[in-house]
MARFI-580599 format. One line per 3 residues: their letters; for each residue x, z, y of C-alpha. Coordinates in Angstrom, 3 decimals, always signed. Layout:
a = X,Z,Y  ...;
This chain:
mtt = +90.514,+91.639,+115.625  +92.191,+90.661,+112.366  +89.903,+87.615,+112.269;
dit = +91.098,+86.581,+115.750  +94.735,+86.855,+114.665  +94.085,+84.852,+111.503;
aae = +92.292,+82.114,+113.464  +95.129,+81.970,+116.013  +97.742,+81.786,+113.249;
qtl = +95.848,+78.976,+111.504  +95.555,+77.003,+114.752  +99.262,+77.423,+115.441;
akl = +100.128,+76.349,+111.897  +98.041,+73.178,+112.243  +99.670,+72.281,+115.551;
edk = +103.158,+72.853,+114.160  +102.271,+70.696,+111.165  +101.172,+67.921,+113.518;
rrh = +104.449,+68.247,+115.390  +106.445,+67.931,+112.161  +104.598,+64.740,+111.275;
lvq = +105.084,+63.378,+114.784  +108.806,+64.188,+114.718  +109.036,+62.313,+111.428;
qvt = +107.279,+59.290,+112.941  +109.545,+59.304,+115.999  +112.610,+59.560,+113.762;
eld = +111.435,+56.600,+111.685  +110.623,+54.526,+114.789  +113.999,+55.298,+116.317;
aer = +115.754,+54.227,+113.130  +113.781,+50.977,+113.015  +114.432,+50.302,+116.694;
qqi = +118.149,+50.648,+116.141  +117.994,+48.132,+113.295  +116.208,+45.384,+115.215;
afa = +117.467,+46.024,+118.753  +120.584,+43.966,+118.161  +118.642,+40.904,+116.960;
ahs = +116.157,+41.194,+119.810  +118.784,+41.448,+122.541  +121.746,+39.445,+121.256;
cnd = +120.091,+36.765,+119.194  +116.959,+36.299,+121.264  +114.942,+36.728,+118.060;
aka = +111.316,+36.444,+119.229  +109.932,+38.215,+116.200  +112.439,+41.036,+116.627;
rkr = +111.631,+41.140,+120.356  +107.922,+41.466,+119.650  +108.482,+44.230,+117.122;
lde = +110.882,+45.977,+119.493  +108.243,+45.953,+122.228  +105.737,+47.433,+119.774;
inl = +108.223,+50.133,+118.764  +109.027,+50.942,+122.401  +105.325,+51.306,+123.174;
afa = +104.715,+53.416,+120.081  +107.810,+55.471,+120.871  +106.616,+56.121,+124.437;
trq = +103.140,+57.048,+123.158  +104.553,+59.469,+120.641  +106.926,+60.984,+123.157;
sem = +103.951,+61.666,+125.409  +102.034,+63.037,+122.426  +105.004,+65.250,+121.604;
asl = +104.998,+66.688,+125.123  +101.292,+67.486,+124.888  +101.770,+68.995,+121.420;
eaa = +104.574,+71.219,+122.716  +102.244,+72.403,+125.473  +99.477,+73.063,+122.924;
iae = +101.876,+74.999,+120.699  +103.067,+77.075,+123.648  +99.453,+77.931,+124.459;
ani = +98.733,+78.695,+120.788  +101.664,+81.121,+120.738  +100.324,+82.818,+123.862;
rla = +96.860,+83.140,+122.297  +98.337,+84.507,+119.064  +100.350,+87.063,+121.016;
tak = +97.219,+88.013,+122.971  +95.222,+88.419,+119.756  +97.933,+90.647,+118.302;
tna = +98.100,+92.698,+121.503  +94.318,+93.111,+121.542  +94.358,+94.133,+117.871;
ala = +97.101,+96.660,+118.534  +95.189,+98.078,+121.502  +92.010,+98.313,+119.435;
adr = +93.896,+100.069,+116.635  +95.461,+102.452,+119.137  +92.051,+103.240,+120.659;
eaa = +90.679,+103.984,+117.183  +93.700,+106.202,+116.493  +93.060,+107.991,+119.797;
rql = +89.429,+108.605,+118.807  +90.549,+110.054,+115.477  +93.211,+112.077,+117.269;
rel = +90.547,+113.562,+119.551  +88.682,+114.877,+116.487  +91.885,+116.344,+115.058;
vke = +92.745,+117.983,+118.383  +89.268,+119.505,+118.495  +89.730,+120.830,+114.961;
lge = +93.178,+122.161,+115.906  +91.662,+124.163,+118.756  +88.933,+125.515,+116.485;
lgt = +91.484,+126.546,+113.869  +93.505,+128.412,+116.480  +90.408,+130.353,+117.484;
eid = +89.482,+131.054,+113.864  +93.004,+132.228,+112.981  +93.010,+134.637,+115.926;
aaf = +89.587,+135.924,+114.871  +90.787,+136.355,+111.272  +93.876,+138.314,+112.362;
tda = +91.753,+140.401,+114.724  +89.382,+141.212,+111.862  +92.309,+141.997,+109.557;
lah = +93.856,+144.358,+112.112  +90.502,+146.046,+112.645  +90.024,+146.484,+108.890;
mts = +93.527,+147.927,+108.461  +92.907,+150.356,+111.327  +89.619,+151.321,+109.687;
mat = +91.487,+151.919,+106.415  +93.898,+154.303,+108.145  +90.952,+156.151,+109.691;
lln = +89.247,+156.272,+106.305  +92.325,+157.905,+104.765  +92.020,+160.709,+107.314;
kih = +88.455,+161.330,+106.154  +89.541,+161.220,+102.481  +92.280,+163.740,+103.218;
alg = +89.798,+165.987,+105.011  +87.633,+165.998,+101.868  +90.403,+167.393,+99.712;
cps = +92.353,+164.346,+98.521  +95.855,+164.155,+100.054  +96.576,+160.895,+98.233;
psh = +96.897,+158.062,+99.064  +99.004,+159.087,+102.009  +99.560,+157.246,+105.238;
dql = +103.136,+156.560,+104.117  +101.760,+154.829,+101.015  +99.429,+152.771,+103.190;
rvl = +102.320,+151.901,+105.491  +104.703,+150.856,+102.707  +102.243,+149.134,+100.383;
gsq = +100.258,+147.684,+103.265  +103.446,+146.241,+104.744  +104.247,+144.632,+101.392;
avk = +100.771,+143.086,+101.281  +101.123,+141.749,+104.839  +104.585,+140.335,+104.045;
tyl = +103.180,+138.744,+100.877  +100.575,+136.916,+102.956  +103.118,+135.931,+105.589;
mal = +105.283,+134.372,+102.878  +102.363,+132.058,+102.041  +102.243,+130.624,+105.573;
pfp = +103.462,+127.015,+106.125  +106.688,+128.395,+107.636  +107.766,+131.063,+105.082;
ref = +111.431,+131.040,+106.130  +110.439,+132.837,+109.310  +109.531,+135.948,+107.318;
ehl = +111.133,+138.300,+104.826  +111.133,+136.971,+101.281  +109.821,+139.420,+98.709;
apn = +110.737,+139.410,+95.031  +107.786,+138.563,+92.744  +107.425,+142.167,+91.563;
srk = +107.257,+143.366,+95.190  +104.424,+141.075,+96.215  +101.011,+142.665,+96.582;
tfd = +97.543,+142.121,+97.967  +95.405,+144.718,+99.683  +92.871,+144.381,+96.886;
qvv = +95.543,+145.268,+94.308  +96.732,+148.238,+96.364  +93.277,+149.609,+97.083;
hgw = +92.023,+149.018,+93.518  +94.711,+151.383,+92.211  +93.741,+153.973,+94.804;
vtm = +90.049,+153.636,+94.022  +90.726,+154.198,+90.323  +92.773,+157.332,+91.113;
ler = +90.174,+158.676,+93.546  +87.330,+158.065,+91.113  +89.173,+160.162,+88.506;
nia = +89.606,+162.929,+91.063  +85.938,+162.794,+91.993  +84.854,+162.790,+88.358;
arl = +87.007,+165.818,+87.604  +85.600,+167.721,+90.583  +82.055,+166.854,+89.554;
gdn = +82.649,+167.652,+85.902  +81.871,+164.090,+84.940  +84.598,+162.993,+82.541;
hgk = +83.079,+159.486,+82.367  +83.493,+158.967,+86.069  +79.728,+158.872,+86.727;
aa = +78.283,+160.548,+89.773  +76.064,+163.582,+89.020;
């Protein structure tokens, strides 16, 4: 499409250049006609009369040529506008095709985000259930209150990283946590408890 526009612009430029040259010729002929018209009409100068007739003929020819050039230029402008319109439509169609791919990806991301949050909620529920089992086996810590408080901080930390952080509570740097950080501390504490109960001071299972 760019090639069509370039070709149309070049054609228009050539026609306008021809018109400029023709306008120059008509201007020169008109000036010459004014110079010799007096001699031809008032002095009956045959040579001036002959040249005047030639100028009048040339002037008429160029006037006709000018009219046809104006028509050609008008058509060239129409074709240039059409080429630009076609190029714009082609570009818009290509943009629409790309947009379709992005819209498809957008839908997939929505599904994946919902699945990720569903998994996260399921894992957090499983963690709360797991604490009940840990408590039943003689370890009262970590408590559900600890999971609630520290887990909430971890969730808020992740929410702050979303593309629209102003929608959520802003945590100070020392209050930000991840579930891995929270659970790692608990695992270390529980391993010490287990080791002590098993008589394994190195934390190895008997």
